[in-house]
C-alpha positions in Angstrom: -1.9 3.7 -4.2 0.2 5.2 -1.4 3.6 6.8 -1.7 5.7 8.8 0.7 6.5 12.4 0.0 10.2 11.5 -0.2 9.5 8.8 -2.8 7.3 11.2 -4.8 10.0 13.9 -4.7 12.4 11.3 -6.2 10.0 10.3 -8.9 9.4 13.9 -9.8 13.1 14.8 -9.9 13.7 11.8 -12.2 10.9 12.9 -14.5 12.2 16.5 -14.7 15.7 15.3 -15.4 14.5 13.0 -18.1 12.4 15.7 -19.9 15.2 18.3 -19.7 18.0 15.9 -20.8 17.2 16.2 -24.5 17.2 20.0 -24.9 20.1 20.5 -22.5 22.1 17.8 -24.3 21.3 19.4 -27.6 22.7 22.7 -26.2 25.9 21.0 -25.2 26.3 19.3 -28.6 25.5 22.5 -30.4 28.2 24.4 -28.5 30.7 21.7 -29.3 29.9 21.9 -33.0 30.0 25.7 -33.0 33.5 25.6 -31.4 34.8 23.4 -34.1 32.9 24.7 -37.1 34.4 27.4 -39.4 31.9 27.4 -42.3 29.6 30.5 -41.9 26.5 28.7 -43.1 27.0 25.8 -40.7 27.8 28.2 -37.8 24.5 29.9 -38.6 22.7 26.6 -38.5 24.4 25.7 -35.2 23.2 29.0 -33.7 19.7 28.3 -34.9 19.7 24.9 -33.2 21.1 26.5 -30.0 18.3 29.0 -30.0 15.7 26.2 -30.5 17.2 24.1 -27.7 17.4 27.1 -25.3 13.8 28.0 -26.0 12.7 24.4 -25.5 14.6 24.2 -22.2 13.1 27.5 -21.0 9.5 26.4 -22.0 9.8 23.2 -20.1 11.2 24.9 -17.0 8.3 27.4 -17.0 5.8 24.6 -17.4 7.2 22.5 -14.7 7.5 25.4 -12.3 3.7 26.0 -12.6 2.7 22.4 -12.9 4.8 21.0 -10.0 6.2 24.0 -8.2 5.0 27.2 -6.4 4.7 29.4 -9.4 1.5 31.5 -9.5 2.1 33.0 -6.0 0.8 31.8 -2.7 -2.8 32.8 -3.3 -5.7 30.3 -3.8 -6.3 31.2 -7.4 -4.1 31.5 -10.5 -4.4 33.7 -13.6 -5.5 31.3 -16.4 -3.2 33.2 -18.9 -0.2 31.7 -17.0 -1.6 28.2 -17.5 -2.3 28.8 -21.2 1.2 30.2 -21.8 2.7 27.2 -20.0 0.8 24.7 -22.1 1.4 26.5 -25.4 5.2 26.5 -24.6 5.2 22.8 -23.8 3.1 21.6 -26.7 4.5 24.2 -29.1 8.0 22.6 -29.0 6.5 19.6 -30.7 5.5 20.7 -34.1 3.2 17.8 -34.5 1.0 18.9 -31.6 -1.7 21.6 -31.7 -3.6 23.2 -28.8 -7.3 24.2 -28.7 -7.9 26.3 -25.7 -11.5 26.5 -24.5 -11.1 28.0 -21.1 -13.2 31.1 -20.5 -12.6 31.7 -16.7 -10.0 34.4 -16.0 -8.7 32.5 -13.1 -9.0 29.1 -11.5 -8.1 27.5 -8.1 -4.4 26.7 -7.9 -5.0 22.9 -7.5 -7.3 22.9 -10.6 -4.5 24.6 -12.6 -2.0 22.0 -11.6 -4.4 19.2 -12.5 -5.1 20.9 -15.9 -1.4 21.2 -16.6 -0.5 17.7 -15.6 -3.3 16.3 -17.6 -2.1 18.3 -20.6 1.3 16.8 -20.2 -0.1 13.3 -20.1 -2.5 14.0 -23.0 0.3 15.3 -25.2 2.4 12.2 -24.4 -0.4 9.9 -25.6 -0.3 11.4 -29.1 2.7 9.5 -30.3 2.2 10.6 -34.0 1.0 14.1 -33.2 -2.5 15.5 -33.0 -4.6 18.0 -31.1 -5.1 18.6 -27.4 -8.3 20.4 -26.6 -8.7 21.8 -23.0 -11.9 23.1 -21.5 -13.1 24.0 -18.0 -16.3 24.9 -16.2 -16.4 26.4 -12.8 -19.7 26.2 -10.8 -20.4 27.2 -7.2 -19.8 23.6 -6.2 -16.8 22.4 -8.2 -14.2 23.1 -10.9 -14.5 20.6 -13.8 -11.7 20.0 -16.3 -12.0 18.2 -19.6 -9.2 17.4 -22.1 -9.5 15.6 -25.4 -6.5 14.1 -27.2 -7.1 13.5 -30.9 -4.6 11.9 -33.3 -3.9 9.0 -35.7 -2.4 6.9 -32.9 -3.1 7.2 -29.2 -1.1 5.3 -26.6 -1.8 5.5 -22.9 0.2 3.3 -20.6 -2.1 1.1 -18.5 -0.1 2.1 -15.3 -0.8 5.7 -16.0 -4.5 5.1 -16.5 -4.6 3.1 -13.2 -2.6 5.8 -11.4 -5.0 8.6 -12.7 -8.1 6.7 -11.6 -6.6 5.6 -8.2 -6.5 1.9 -9.1 -2.8 1.5 -9.2 -0.6 -0.4 -6.8 2.8 0.7 -5.5 4.6 -1.0 -8.3 3.2 1.7 -10.7 5.2 4.4 -8.9 7.6 5.2 -11.7 9.1 8.6 -12.8 6.8 8.5 -15.9 3.8 8.3 -13.6 4.7 11.3 -11.5 2.3 13.7 -13.3 -0.5 11.1 -13.0 0.2 10.6 -9.3 0.0 14.3 -8.7 -3.3 14.6 -10.5 -4.8 11.8 -8.4 -3.4 13.2 -5.2 -4.8 16.7 -5.8 -8.2 15.5 -6.9 -8.5 13.0 -4.0 -7.5 15.7 -1.5 -10.4 17.8 -2.9 -12.8 14.9 -2.6 -13.2 14.7 -6.4 -12.6 12.1 -9.1 -10.7 11.5 -12.3 -12.1 9.9 -15.5 -10.2 8.5 -18.4 -12.1 7.1 -21.4 -11.1 4.3 -23.8 -9.7 5.6 -27.2 -12.7 5.8 -29.6 -12.4 7.2 -33.1 -8.9 8.4 -32.6 -10.0 10.4 -29.5 -9.3 10.0 -25.8 -11.0 12.0 -23.0 -9.7 13.0 -19.6 -11.9 14.5 -17.0 -11.4 15.7 -13.4 -13.9 17.3 -11.0 -12.6 19.2 -7.9 -15.3 20.1 -5.4 -15.0 23.4 -3.7 -14.6 23.4 0.0 
């Protein structure tokens, strides 16, 4: 699959707008309700909802800044604590999702962190009825390996996303929803590595990526 930088930027912007529309819209609705509400209990509830929406918006922005942007500085490696905080913020907004973090390295190559974050985004989206996302890494002198497991009562992975991740997609798969998958494939391919996606077995789906060191 080939796509121009301009087209990818458009897909990415569409994805960001889609994901931010819900919490930002909730903020707007909450402010309108608060302006018209006089009951103290209802005003307190409106403020609670506003706080939740503001937190969700901030968490998504922090995640996207590290997953898609230049957060983490301009060095070659990123503190893993930043990645963990970003994933916890993203998944934590969905009370049906849990995170198991099994990353021991204190820092990882920036490209590996972006792959990890985007795979976490995709893995969380597959758990349509909630579940657990487990993330682990191993860094050797030759490569950085990333493994994610999505476990839940119902797992749905769009065939286009699977094809995009593994490099088997055609240009027709270039949709905003596939922006994260395209970035994973591009980063891994640039490093000369590979992406693996298993079939769902026993309510579990595995994602793997290997990024050789150069």
